[in-house]
PyMOL Python script that loads the backbone (N, CA, C, O; Angstrom):
from pymol import cmd

cmd.read_pdbstr("""\
ATOM      1  N   UNK A   1      -2.745   5.228  -9.715  1.00  0.00           N
ATOM      2  CA  UNK A   1      -1.733   5.626 -10.658  1.00  0.00           C
ATOM      3  C   UNK A   1      -1.486   4.510 -11.673  1.00  0.00           C
ATOM      4  O   UNK A   1      -1.306   4.758 -12.865  1.00  0.00           O
ATOM      5  N   UNK A   2      -1.483   3.283 -11.170  1.00  0.00           N
ATOM      6  CA  UNK A   2      -1.251   2.148 -12.066  1.00  0.00           C
ATOM      7  C   UNK A   2      -2.384   2.040 -13.078  1.00  0.00           C
ATOM      8  O   UNK A   2      -2.141   1.797 -14.260  1.00  0.00           O
ATOM      9  N   UNK A   3      -3.628   2.220 -12.617  1.00  0.00           N
ATOM     10  CA  UNK A   3      -4.769   2.132 -13.520  1.00  0.00           C
ATOM     11  C   UNK A   3      -4.738   3.235 -14.572  1.00  0.00           C
ATOM     12  O   UNK A   3      -5.131   3.014 -15.718  1.00  0.00           O
ATOM     13  N   UNK A   4      -4.277   4.409 -14.191  1.00  0.00           N
ATOM     14  CA  UNK A   4      -4.185   5.515 -15.146  1.00  0.00           C
ATOM     15  C   UNK A   4      -3.162   5.195 -16.229  1.00  0.00           C
ATOM     16  O   UNK A   4      -3.432   5.382 -17.415  1.00  0.00           O
ATOM     17  N   UNK A   5      -1.991   4.714 -15.827  1.00  0.00           N
ATOM     18  CA  UNK A   5      -0.950   4.389 -16.802  1.00  0.00           C
ATOM     19  C   UNK A   5      -1.414   3.289 -17.747  1.00  0.00           C
ATOM     20  O   UNK A   5      -1.262   3.400 -18.963  1.00  0.00           O
ATOM     21  N   UNK A   6      -1.980   2.224 -17.179  1.00  0.00           N
ATOM     22  CA  UNK A   6      -2.456   1.117 -18.017  1.00  0.00           C
ATOM     23  C   UNK A   6      -3.593   1.592 -18.911  1.00  0.00           C
ATOM     24  O   UNK A   6      -3.660   1.206 -20.078  1.00  0.00           O
ATOM     25  N   UNK A   7      -4.488   2.422 -18.384  1.00  0.00           N
ATOM     26  CA  UNK A   7      -5.591   2.939 -19.186  1.00  0.00           C
ATOM     27  C   UNK A   7      -5.127   3.780 -20.362  1.00  0.00           C
ATOM     28  O   UNK A   7      -5.660   3.657 -21.464  1.00  0.00           O
ATOM     29  N   UNK A   8      -4.133   4.635 -20.134  1.00  0.00           N
ATOM     30  CA  UNK A   8      -3.593   5.463 -21.219  1.00  0.00           C
ATOM     31  C   UNK A   8      -2.928   4.587 -22.278  1.00  0.00           C
ATOM     32  O   UNK A   8      -3.102   4.822 -23.474  1.00  0.00           O
ATOM     33  N   UNK A   9      -2.172   3.585 -21.850  1.00  0.00           N
ATOM     34  CA  UNK A   9      -1.529   2.689 -22.817  1.00  0.00           C
ATOM     35  C   UNK A   9      -2.561   1.908 -23.625  1.00  0.00           C
ATOM     36  O   UNK A   9      -2.391   1.726 -24.831  1.00  0.00           O
ATOM     37  N   UNK A  10      -3.629   1.444 -22.974  1.00  0.00           N
ATOM     38  CA  UNK A  10      -4.678   0.714 -23.690  1.00  0.00           C
ATOM     39  C   UNK A  10      -5.421   1.659 -24.636  1.00  0.00           C
ATOM     40  O   UNK A  10      -5.769   1.269 -25.751  1.00  0.00           O
ATOM     41  N   UNK A  11      -5.664   2.886 -24.205  1.00  0.00           N
ATOM     42  CA  UNK A  11      -6.329   3.858 -25.070  1.00  0.00           C
ATOM     43  C   UNK A  11      -5.498   4.131 -26.325  1.00  0.00           C
ATOM     44  O   UNK A  11      -6.023   4.120 -27.439  1.00  0.00           O
ATOM     45  N   UNK A  12      -4.201   4.375 -26.139  1.00  0.00           N
ATOM     46  CA  UNK A  12      -3.337   4.617 -27.299  1.00  0.00           C
ATOM     47  C   UNK A  12      -3.345   3.435 -28.251  1.00  0.00           C
ATOM     48  O   UNK A  12      -3.366   3.616 -29.468  1.00  0.00           O
ATOM     49  N   UNK A  13      -3.328   2.237 -27.710  1.00  0.00           N
ATOM     50  CA  UNK A  13      -3.349   1.037 -28.540  1.00  0.00           C
ATOM     51  C   UNK A  13      -4.694   0.912 -29.271  1.00  0.00           C
ATOM     52  O   UNK A  13      -4.736   0.519 -30.437  1.00  0.00           O
ATOM     53  N   UNK A  14      -5.789   1.247 -28.579  1.00  0.00           N
ATOM     54  CA  UNK A  14      -7.117   1.149 -29.184  1.00  0.00           C
ATOM     55  C   UNK A  14      -7.349   2.176 -30.276  1.00  0.00           C
ATOM     56  O   UNK A  14      -8.033   1.892 -31.260  1.00  0.00           O
ATOM     57  N   UNK A  15      -6.790   3.367 -30.116  1.00  0.00           N
ATOM     58  CA  UNK A  15      -6.946   4.422 -31.108  1.00  0.00           C
ATOM     59  C   UNK A  15      -6.059   4.152 -32.322  1.00  0.00           C
ATOM     60  O   UNK A  15      -6.334   4.645 -33.416  1.00  0.00           O
ATOM     61  N   UNK A  16      -5.028   3.396 -32.136  1.00  0.00           N
ATOM     62  CA  UNK A  16      -4.114   3.092 -33.233  1.00  0.00           C
ATOM     63  C   UNK A  16      -2.814   3.865 -33.183  1.00  0.00           C
ATOM     64  O   UNK A  16      -2.001   3.777 -34.103  1.00  0.00           O
ATOM     65  N   UNK A  17      -2.609   4.624 -32.112  1.00  0.00           N
ATOM     66  CA  UNK A  17      -1.343   5.343 -31.959  1.00  0.00           C
ATOM     67  C   UNK A  17      -0.280   4.376 -31.455  1.00  0.00           C
ATOM     68  O   UNK A  17      -0.546   3.537 -30.594  1.00  0.00           O
ATOM     69  N   UNK A  18       0.896   4.499 -31.989  1.00  0.00           N
ATOM     70  CA  UNK A  18       1.980   3.629 -31.539  1.00  0.00           C
ATOM     71  C   UNK A  18       2.686   4.271 -30.355  1.00  0.00           C
ATOM     72  O   UNK A  18       2.973   5.468 -30.351  1.00  0.00           O
ATOM     73  N   UNK A  19       2.950   3.465 -29.374  1.00  0.00           N
ATOM     74  CA  UNK A  19       3.661   3.917 -28.179  1.00  0.00           C
ATOM     75  C   UNK A  19       5.127   3.539 -28.358  1.00  0.00           C
ATOM     76  O   UNK A  19       5.437   2.372 -28.599  1.00  0.00           O
ATOM     77  N   UNK A  20       6.044   4.519 -28.243  1.00  0.00           N
ATOM     78  CA  UNK A  20       7.469   4.181 -28.371  1.00  0.00           C
ATOM     79  C   UNK A  20       7.888   3.155 -27.323  1.00  0.00           C
ATOM     80  O   UNK A  20       7.350   3.120 -26.217  1.00  0.00           O
ATOM     81  N   UNK A  21       8.842   2.335 -27.687  1.00  0.00           N
ATOM     82  CA  UNK A  21       9.281   1.254 -26.805  1.00  0.00           C
ATOM     83  C   UNK A  21       9.837   1.773 -25.488  1.00  0.00           C
ATOM     84  O   UNK A  21       9.605   1.167 -24.442  1.00  0.00           O
ATOM     85  N   UNK A  22      10.575   2.895 -25.518  1.00  0.00           N
ATOM     86  CA  UNK A  22      11.140   3.407 -24.260  1.00  0.00           C
ATOM     87  C   UNK A  22      10.039   3.892 -23.326  1.00  0.00           C
ATOM     88  O   UNK A  22      10.185   3.775 -22.109  1.00  0.00           O
ATOM     89  N   UNK A  23       8.941   4.432 -23.852  1.00  0.00           N
ATOM     90  CA  UNK A  23       7.822   4.845 -23.012  1.00  0.00           C
ATOM     91  C   UNK A  23       7.160   3.618 -22.395  1.00  0.00           C
ATOM     92  O   UNK A  23       6.779   3.636 -21.224  1.00  0.00           O
ATOM     93  N   UNK A  24       7.027   2.570 -23.171  1.00  0.00           N
ATOM     94  CA  UNK A  24       6.448   1.332 -22.667  1.00  0.00           C
ATOM     95  C   UNK A  24       7.329   0.716 -21.580  1.00  0.00           C
ATOM     96  O   UNK A  24       6.823   0.250 -20.559  1.00  0.00           O
ATOM     97  N   UNK A  25       8.634   0.715 -21.798  1.00  0.00           N
ATOM     98  CA  UNK A  25       9.567   0.164 -20.810  1.00  0.00           C
ATOM     99  C   UNK A  25       9.552   0.995 -19.527  1.00  0.00           C
ATOM    100  O   UNK A  25       9.549   0.439 -18.428  1.00  0.00           O
ATOM    101  N   UNK A  26       9.543   2.323 -19.661  1.00  0.00           N
ATOM    102  CA  UNK A  26       9.503   3.194 -18.490  1.00  0.00           C
ATOM    103  C   UNK A  26       8.191   3.001 -17.733  1.00  0.00           C
ATOM    104  O   UNK A  26       8.188   2.962 -16.503  1.00  0.00           O
ATOM    105  N   UNK A  27       7.081   2.881 -18.455  1.00  0.00           N
ATOM    106  CA  UNK A  27       5.777   2.683 -17.816  1.00  0.00           C
ATOM    107  C   UNK A  27       5.725   1.363 -17.053  1.00  0.00           C
ATOM    108  O   UNK A  27       5.267   1.325 -15.911  1.00  0.00           O
ATOM    109  N   UNK A  28       6.182   0.305 -17.662  1.00  0.00           N
ATOM    110  CA  UNK A  28       6.182  -1.003 -17.004  1.00  0.00           C
ATOM    111  C   UNK A  28       7.115  -0.996 -15.793  1.00  0.00           C
ATOM    112  O   UNK A  28       6.787  -1.569 -14.754  1.00  0.00           O
ATOM    113  N   UNK A  29       8.271  -0.353 -15.925  1.00  0.00           N
ATOM    114  CA  UNK A  29       9.206  -0.256 -14.794  1.00  0.00           C
ATOM    115  C   UNK A  29       8.589   0.536 -13.644  1.00  0.00           C
ATOM    116  O   UNK A  29       8.728   0.154 -12.482  1.00  0.00           O
ATOM    117  N   UNK A  30       7.911   1.635 -13.962  1.00  0.00           N
ATOM    118  CA  UNK A  30       7.271   2.457 -12.931  1.00  0.00           C
ATOM    119  C   UNK A  30       6.181   1.672 -12.225  1.00  0.00           C
ATOM    120  O   UNK A  30       6.072   1.734 -11.000  1.00  0.00           O
ATOM    121  N   UNK A  31       5.374   0.935 -12.971  1.00  0.00           N
ATOM    122  CA  UNK A  31       4.316   0.114 -12.381  1.00  0.00           C
ATOM    123  C   UNK A  31       4.931  -0.943 -11.461  1.00  0.00           C
ATOM    124  O   UNK A  31       4.441  -1.159 -10.353  1.00  0.00           O
ATOM    125  N   UNK A  32       5.992  -1.595 -11.910  1.00  0.00           N
ATOM    126  CA  UNK A  32       6.663  -2.607 -11.096  1.00  0.00           C
ATOM    127  C   UNK A  32       7.191  -2.004  -9.797  1.00  0.00           C
ATOM    128  O   UNK A  32       7.025  -2.597  -8.731  1.00  0.00           O
ATOM    129  N   UNK A  33       7.825  -0.830  -9.873  1.00  0.00           N
ATOM    130  CA  UNK A  33       8.355  -0.184  -8.672  1.00  0.00           C
ATOM    131  C   UNK A  33       7.245   0.241  -7.715  1.00  0.00           C
ATOM    132  O   UNK A  33       7.398   0.117  -6.500  1.00  0.00           O
ATOM    133  N   UNK A  34       6.128   0.741  -8.248  1.00  0.00           N
ATOM    134  CA  UNK A  34       5.005   1.107  -7.382  1.00  0.00           C
ATOM    135  C   UNK A  34       4.487  -0.098  -6.611  1.00  0.00           C
ATOM    136  O   UNK A  34       4.231  -0.014  -5.410  1.00  0.00           O
ATOM    137  N   UNK A  35       4.336  -1.207  -7.301  1.00  0.00           N
ATOM    138  CA  UNK A  35       3.844  -2.419  -6.643  1.00  0.00           C
ATOM    139  C   UNK A  35       4.844  -2.899  -5.596  1.00  0.00           C
ATOM    140  O   UNK A  35       4.452  -3.270  -4.489  1.00  0.00           O
ATOM    141  N   UNK A  36       6.130  -2.894  -5.937  1.00  0.00           N
ATOM    142  CA  UNK A  36       7.167  -3.359  -5.002  1.00  0.00           C
ATOM    143  C   UNK A  36       7.200  -2.506  -3.735  1.00  0.00           C
ATOM    144  O   UNK A  36       7.213  -3.046  -2.629  1.00  0.00           O
ATOM    145  N   UNK A  37       7.214  -1.159  -3.886  1.00  0.00           N
ATOM    146  CA  UNK A  37       7.295  -0.292  -2.713  1.00  0.00           C
ATOM    147  C   UNK A  37       6.038  -0.399  -1.858  1.00  0.00           C
ATOM    148  O   UNK A  37       6.115  -0.310  -0.632  1.00  0.00           O
ATOM    149  N   UNK A  38       4.888  -0.587  -2.487  1.00  0.00           N
ATOM    150  CA  UNK A  38       3.653  -0.764  -1.721  1.00  0.00           C
ATOM    151  C   UNK A  38       3.705  -2.052  -0.919  1.00  0.00           C
ATOM    152  O   UNK A  38       3.320  -2.066   0.250  1.00  0.00           O
ATOM    153  N   UNK A  39       4.166  -3.114  -1.516  1.00  0.00           N
ATOM    154  CA  UNK A  39       4.256  -4.394  -0.811  1.00  0.00           C
ATOM    155  C   UNK A  39       5.289  -4.346   0.307  1.00  0.00           C
ATOM    156  O   UNK A  39       5.067  -4.917   1.375  1.00  0.00           O
ATOM    157  N   UNK A  40       6.400  -3.683   0.083  1.00  0.00           N
ATOM    158  CA  UNK A  40       7.419  -3.558   1.130  1.00  0.00           C
ATOM    159  C   UNK A  40       6.853  -2.784   2.314  1.00  0.00           C
ATOM    160  O   UNK A  40       7.086  -3.161   3.463  1.00  0.00           O
ATOM    161  N   UNK A  41       6.117  -1.715   2.056  1.00  0.00           N
ATOM    162  CA  UNK A  41       5.513  -0.943   3.143  1.00  0.00           C
ATOM    163  C   UNK A  41       4.480  -1.780   3.884  1.00  0.00           C
ATOM    164  O   UNK A  41       4.399  -1.719   5.111  1.00  0.00           O
ATOM    165  N   UNK A  42       3.690  -2.562   3.151  1.00  0.00           N
ATOM    166  CA  UNK A  42       2.664  -3.395   3.773  1.00  0.00           C
ATOM    167  C   UNK A  42       3.285  -4.468   4.657  1.00  0.00           C
ATOM    168  O   UNK A  42       2.768  -4.760   5.736  1.00  0.00           O
ATOM    169  N   UNK A  43       4.381  -5.053   4.214  1.00  0.00           N
ATOM    170  CA  UNK A  43       5.049  -6.102   4.986  1.00  0.00           C
ATOM    171  C   UNK A  43       5.810  -5.509   6.174  1.00  0.00           C
ATOM    172  O   UNK A  43       5.910  -6.138   7.227  1.00  0.00           O
ATOM    173  N   UNK A  44       6.343  -4.304   6.002  1.00  0.00           N
ATOM    174  CA  UNK A  44       7.195  -3.686   7.016  1.00  0.00           C
ATOM    175  C   UNK A  44       6.428  -3.338   8.293  1.00  0.00           C
ATOM    176  O   UNK A  44       6.878  -3.687   9.384  1.00  0.00           O
ATOM    177  N   UNK A  45       5.297  -2.668   8.187  1.00  0.00           N
ATOM    178  CA  UNK A  45       4.546  -2.212   9.355  1.00  0.00           C
ATOM    179  C   UNK A  45       3.136  -2.778   9.289  1.00  0.00           C
ATOM    180  O   UNK A  45       2.432  -2.595   8.296  1.00  0.00           O
ATOM    181  N   UNK A  46       2.724  -3.468  10.350  1.00  0.00           N
ATOM    182  CA  UNK A  46       1.361  -3.997  10.379  1.00  0.00           C
ATOM    183  C   UNK A  46       0.857  -4.119  11.795  1.00  0.00           C
ATOM    184  O   UNK A  46       1.633  -4.205  12.747  1.00  0.00           O
ATOM    185  N   UNK A  47      -0.455  -4.127  11.919  1.00  0.00           N
ATOM    186  CA  UNK A  47      -1.152  -4.339  13.178  1.00  0.00           C
ATOM    187  C   UNK A  47      -1.997  -5.582  13.049  1.00  0.00           C
ATOM    188  O   UNK A  47      -2.462  -5.909  11.957  1.00  0.00           O
ATOM    189  N   UNK A  48      -2.202  -6.282  14.158  1.00  0.00           N
ATOM    190  CA  UNK A  48      -3.067  -7.448  14.158  1.00  0.00           C
ATOM    191  C   UNK A  48      -3.857  -7.512  15.449  1.00  0.00           C
ATOM    192  O   UNK A  48      -3.456  -6.957  16.472  1.00  0.00           O
ATOM    193  N   UNK A  49      -4.982  -8.195  15.386  1.00  0.00           N
ATOM    194  CA  UNK A  49      -5.828  -8.376  16.565  1.00  0.00           C
ATOM    195  C   UNK A  49      -5.882  -9.873  16.867  1.00  0.00           C
ATOM    196  O   UNK A  49      -6.204 -10.683  15.998  1.00  0.00           O
ATOM    197  N   UNK A  50      -5.562 -10.223  18.107  1.00  0.00           N
ATOM    198  CA  UNK A  50      -5.627 -11.612  18.541  1.00  0.00           C
ATOM    199  C   UNK A  50      -6.734 -11.753  19.581  1.00  0.00           C
ATOM    200  O   UNK A  50      -7.432 -10.787  19.888  1.00  0.00           O
ATOM    201  N   UNK A  51      -6.889 -12.944  20.113  1.00  0.00           N
ATOM    202  CA  UNK A  51      -7.897 -13.165  21.152  1.00  0.00           C
ATOM    203  C   UNK A  51      -7.562 -12.443  22.443  1.00  0.00           C
ATOM    204  O   UNK A  51      -8.457 -12.135  23.231  1.00  0.00           O
ATOM    205  N   UNK A  52      -6.281 -12.167  22.671  1.00  0.00           N
ATOM    206  CA  UNK A  52      -5.876 -11.558  23.934  1.00  0.00           C
ATOM    207  C   UNK A  52      -5.523 -10.080  23.827  1.00  0.00           C
ATOM    208  O   UNK A  52      -5.406  -9.413  24.855  1.00  0.00           O
ATOM    209  N   UNK A  53      -5.347  -9.540  22.612  1.00  0.00           N
ATOM    210  CA  UNK A  53      -4.989  -8.134  22.488  1.00  0.00           C
ATOM    211  C   UNK A  53      -4.565  -7.758  21.087  1.00  0.00           C
ATOM    212  O   UNK A  53      -4.912  -8.420  20.109  1.00  0.00           O
ATOM    213  N   UNK A  54      -3.804  -6.675  21.012  1.00  0.00           N
ATOM    214  CA  UNK A  54      -3.299  -6.158  19.747  1.00  0.00           C
ATOM    215  C   UNK A  54      -1.826  -6.503  19.587  1.00  0.00           C
ATOM    216  O   UNK A  54      -1.091  -6.590  20.571  1.00  0.00           O
ATOM    217  N   UNK A  55      -1.397  -6.700  18.341  1.00  0.00           N
ATOM    218  CA  UNK A  55       0.007  -6.955  18.030  1.00  0.00           C
ATOM    219  C   UNK A  55       0.448  -5.911  17.014  1.00  0.00           C
ATOM    220  O   UNK A  55      -0.231  -5.687  16.011  1.00  0.00           O
ATOM    221  N   UNK A  56       1.594  -5.267  17.277  1.00  0.00           N
ATOM    222  CA  UNK A  56       2.159  -4.290  16.367  1.00  0.00           C
ATOM    223  C   UNK A  56       3.538  -4.783  15.955  1.00  0.00           C
ATOM    224  O   UNK A  56       4.355  -5.145  16.802  1.00  0.00           O
ATOM    225  N   UNK A  57       3.790  -4.795  14.658  1.00  0.00           N
ATOM    226  CA  UNK A  57       5.093  -5.200  14.148  1.00  0.00           C
ATOM    227  C   UNK A  57       5.642  -4.075  13.287  1.00  0.00           C
ATOM    228  O   UNK A  57       4.990  -3.629  12.342  1.00  0.00           O
ATOM    229  N   UNK A  58       6.847  -3.617  13.618  1.00  0.00           N
ATOM    230  CA  UNK A  58       7.501  -2.532  12.895  1.00  0.00           C
ATOM    231  C   UNK A  58       8.859  -2.998  12.405  1.00  0.00           C
ATOM    232  O   UNK A  58       9.567  -3.703  13.124  1.00  0.00           O
ATOM    233  N   UNK A  59       9.228  -2.618  11.206  1.00  0.00           N
ATOM    234  CA  UNK A  59      10.540  -2.923  10.672  1.00  0.00           C
ATOM    235  C   UNK A  59      10.508  -4.029   9.642  1.00  0.00           C
ATOM    236  O   UNK A  59       9.600  -4.859   9.623  1.00  0.00           O
ATOM    237  N   UNK A  60      11.515  -4.027   8.787  1.00  0.00           N
ATOM    238  CA  UNK A  60      11.610  -5.036   7.740  1.00  0.00           C
ATOM    239  C   UNK A  60      12.645  -6.095   8.096  1.00  0.00           C
ATOM    240  O   UNK A  60      12.325  -7.283   8.143  1.00  0.00           O
ATOM    241  N   UNK A  61      13.861  -5.683   8.341  1.00  0.00           N
ATOM    242  CA  UNK A  61      14.908  -6.641   8.713  1.00  0.00           C
ATOM    243  C   UNK A  61      15.058  -6.744  10.229  1.00  0.00           C
ATOM    244  O   UNK A  61      15.266  -7.834  10.763  1.00  0.00           O
ATOM    245  N   UNK A  62      14.954  -5.623  10.910  1.00  0.00           N
ATOM    246  CA  UNK A  62      15.058  -5.577  12.358  1.00  0.00           C
ATOM    247  C   UNK A  62      13.653  -5.405  12.925  1.00  0.00           C
ATOM    248  O   UNK A  62      13.233  -4.284  13.211  1.00  0.00           O
ATOM    249  N   UNK A  63      12.928  -6.502  13.088  1.00  0.00           N
ATOM    250  CA  UNK A  63      11.529  -6.468  13.522  1.00  0.00           C
ATOM    251  C   UNK A  63      11.424  -6.058  14.983  1.00  0.00           C
ATOM    252  O   UNK A  63      12.195  -6.511  15.829  1.00  0.00           O
ATOM    253  N   UNK A  64      10.463  -5.198  15.263  1.00  0.00           N
ATOM    254  CA  UNK A  64      10.133  -4.792  16.611  1.00  0.00           C
ATOM    255  C   UNK A  64       8.661  -5.154  16.822  1.00  0.00           C
ATOM    256  O   UNK A  64       7.776  -4.463  16.318  1.00  0.00           O
ATOM    257  N   UNK A  65       8.398  -6.225  17.558  1.00  0.00           N
ATOM    258  CA  UNK A  65       7.038  -6.716  17.778  1.00  0.00           C
ATOM    259  C   UNK A  65       6.609  -6.344  19.187  1.00  0.00           C
ATOM    260  O   UNK A  65       7.330  -6.584  20.155  1.00  0.00           O
ATOM    261  N   UNK A  66       5.418  -5.750  19.290  1.00  0.00           N
ATOM    262  CA  UNK A  66       4.889  -5.325  20.583  1.00  0.00           C
ATOM    263  C   UNK A  66       3.469  -5.860  20.720  1.00  0.00           C
ATOM    264  O   UNK A  66       2.650  -5.723  19.811  1.00  0.00           O
ATOM    265  N   UNK A  67       3.191  -6.465  21.854  1.00  0.00           N
ATOM    266  CA  UNK A  67       1.855  -6.985  22.128  1.00  0.00           C
ATOM    267  C   UNK A  67       1.249  -6.198  23.281  1.00  0.00           C
ATOM    268  O   UNK A  67       1.897  -5.961  24.300  1.00  0.00           O
ATOM    269  N   UNK A  68       0.005  -5.801  23.104  1.00  0.00           N
ATOM    270  CA  UNK A  68      -0.724  -5.066  24.133  1.00  0.00           C
ATOM    271  C   UNK A  68      -1.999  -5.841  24.419  1.00  0.00           C
ATOM    272  O   UNK A  68      -2.835  -6.025  23.534  1.00  0.00           O
ATOM    273  N   UNK A  69      -2.146  -6.296  25.659  1.00  0.00           N
ATOM    274  CA  UNK A  69      -3.333  -7.049  26.045  1.00  0.00           C
ATOM    275  C   UNK A  69      -4.548  -6.149  26.208  1.00  0.00           C
ATOM    276  O   UNK A  69      -4.417  -4.964  26.515  1.00  0.00           O
ATOM    277  N   UNK A  70      -5.725  -6.715  26.002  1.00  0.00           N
ATOM    278  CA  UNK A  70      -6.950  -5.942  26.164  1.00  0.00           C
ATOM    279  C   UNK A  70      -7.084  -5.399  27.583  1.00  0.00           C
ATOM    280  O   UNK A  70      -7.644  -4.320  27.780  1.00  0.00           O
ATOM    281  N   UNK A  71      -6.582  -6.127  28.563  1.00  0.00           N
ATOM    282  CA  UNK A  71      -6.692  -5.678  29.955  1.00  0.00           C
ATOM    283  C   UNK A  71      -5.799  -4.468  30.229  1.00  0.00           C
ATOM    284  O   UNK A  71      -6.027  -3.747  31.200  1.00  0.00           O
ATOM    285  N   UNK A  72      -4.788  -4.234  29.393  1.00  0.00           N
ATOM    286  CA  UNK A  72      -3.881  -3.098  29.576  1.00  0.00           C
ATOM    287  C   UNK A  72      -4.436  -1.797  28.990  1.00  0.00           C
ATOM    288  O   UNK A  72      -3.902  -0.723  29.268  1.00  0.00           O
ATOM    289  N   UNK A  73      -5.483  -1.875  28.197  1.00  0.00           N
ATOM    290  CA  UNK A  73      -6.039  -0.684  27.548  1.00  0.00           C
ATOM    291  C   UNK A  73      -7.056  -0.058  28.496  1.00  0.00           C
ATOM    292  O   UNK A  73      -8.063  -0.675  28.842  1.00  0.00           O
ATOM    293  N   UNK A  74      -6.776   1.183  28.913  1.00  0.00           N
ATOM    294  CA  UNK A  74      -7.672   1.850  29.849  1.00  0.00           C
ATOM    295  C   UNK A  74      -8.732   2.684  29.136  1.00  0.00           C
ATOM    296  O   UNK A  74      -9.875   2.747  29.588  1.00  0.00           O
ATOM    297  N   UNK A  75      -8.365   3.319  28.031  1.00  0.00           N
ATOM    298  CA  UNK A  75      -9.339   4.072  27.248  1.00  0.00           C
ATOM    299  C   UNK A  75      -8.874   4.164  25.802  1.00  0.00           C
ATOM    300  O   UNK A  75      -7.729   3.849  25.479  1.00  0.00           O
ATOM    301  N   UNK A  76      -9.775   4.597  24.948  1.00  0.00           N
ATOM    302  CA  UNK A  76      -9.455   4.667  23.530  1.00  0.00           C
ATOM    303  C   UNK A  76     -10.230   5.821  22.916  1.00  0.00           C
ATOM    304  O   UNK A  76     -11.402   6.027  23.227  1.00  0.00           O
ATOM    305  N   UNK A  77      -9.569   6.571  22.041  1.00  0.00           N
ATOM    306  CA  UNK A  77     -10.199   7.658  21.299  1.00  0.00           C
ATOM    307  C   UNK A  77     -10.135   7.324  19.815  1.00  0.00           C
ATOM    308  O   UNK A  77      -9.153   6.757  19.336  1.00  0.00           O
ATOM    309  N   UNK A  78     -11.182   7.677  19.102  1.00  0.00           N
ATOM    310  CA  UNK A  78     -11.213   7.493  17.655  1.00  0.00           C
ATOM    311  C   UNK A  78     -11.380   8.865  17.033  1.00  0.00           C
ATOM    312  O   UNK A  78     -12.354   9.566  17.303  1.00  0.00           O
ATOM    313  N   UNK A  79     -10.428   9.242  16.202  1.00  0.00           N
ATOM    314  CA  UNK A  79     -10.470  10.521  15.497  1.00  0.00           C
ATOM    315  C   UNK A  79     -10.605  10.223  14.011  1.00  0.00           C
ATOM    316  O   UNK A  79      -9.689   9.679  13.393  1.00  0.00           O
ATOM    317  N   UNK A  80     -11.737  10.578  13.447  1.00  0.00           N
ATOM    318  CA  UNK A  80     -11.983  10.326  12.035  1.00  0.00           C
ATOM    319  C   UNK A  80     -12.491  11.613  11.404  1.00  0.00           C
ATOM    320  O   UNK A  80     -13.563  12.093  11.774  1.00  0.00           O
ATOM    321  N   UNK A  81     -11.744  12.187  10.458  1.00  0.00           N
ATOM    322  CA  UNK A  81     -12.218  13.396   9.791  1.00  0.00           C
ATOM    323  C   UNK A  81     -13.503  13.122   9.021  1.00  0.00           C
ATOM    324  O   UNK A  81     -13.721  12.012   8.537  1.00  0.00           O
ATOM    325  N   UNK A  82     -14.349  14.140   8.911  1.00  0.00           N
ATOM    326  CA  UNK A  82     -15.643  13.991   8.262  1.00  0.00           C
ATOM    327  C   UNK A  82     -15.504  13.609   6.790  1.00  0.00           C
ATOM    328  O   UNK A  82     -16.250  12.754   6.312  1.00  0.00           O
ATOM    329  N   UNK A  83     -14.578  14.213   6.066  1.00  0.00           N
ATOM    330  CA  UNK A  83     -14.445  13.977   4.630  1.00  0.00           C
ATOM    331  C   UNK A  83     -13.394  12.939   4.273  1.00  0.00           C
ATOM    332  O   UNK A  83     -12.990  12.852   3.113  1.00  0.00           O
ATOM    333  N   UNK A  84     -12.942  12.147   5.242  1.00  0.00           N
ATOM    334  CA  UNK A  84     -11.895  11.153   4.989  1.00  0.00           C
ATOM    335  C   UNK A  84     -12.336  10.083   3.996  1.00  0.00           C
ATOM    336  O   UNK A  84     -11.524   9.637   3.186  1.00  0.00           O
ATOM    337  N   UNK A  85     -13.589   9.662   4.035  1.00  0.00           N
ATOM    338  CA  UNK A  85     -14.060   8.572   3.199  1.00  0.00           C
ATOM    339  C   UNK A  85     -14.369   8.988   1.767  1.00  0.00           C
ATOM    340  O   UNK A  85     -14.632   8.125   0.929  1.00  0.00           O
ATOM    341  N   UNK A  86     -14.347  10.271   1.462  1.00  0.00           N
ATOM    342  CA  UNK A  86     -14.710  10.705   0.118  1.00  0.00           C
ATOM    343  C   UNK A  86     -13.540  10.847  -0.778  1.00  0.00           C
ATOM    344  O   UNK A  86     -13.696  11.207  -1.944  1.00  0.00           O
TER     345      UNK A  86
END
""", "prot")
cmd.dss("prot")
cmd.show_as("cartoon", "prot")
cmd.util.cbc("prot")
cmd.orient("prot")
């Protein structure tokens, strides 16, 4: 979405069309909010792999950290849709 907005603004500038200031301000604000919410989501919930097992961290202010050792895992299933990568 960010690339589309920036691409449209660059195209308008390249063609010689003037972009109104309020459209530019709204576009920049939207891009900033998209980046902020993406980063907050990335920081809020994450998984990690250590030498002894998996670590799961949930929450932003009230963190809930859970560690699961490799010896505690009895089995694992992987479900991947066929067209997920396209």
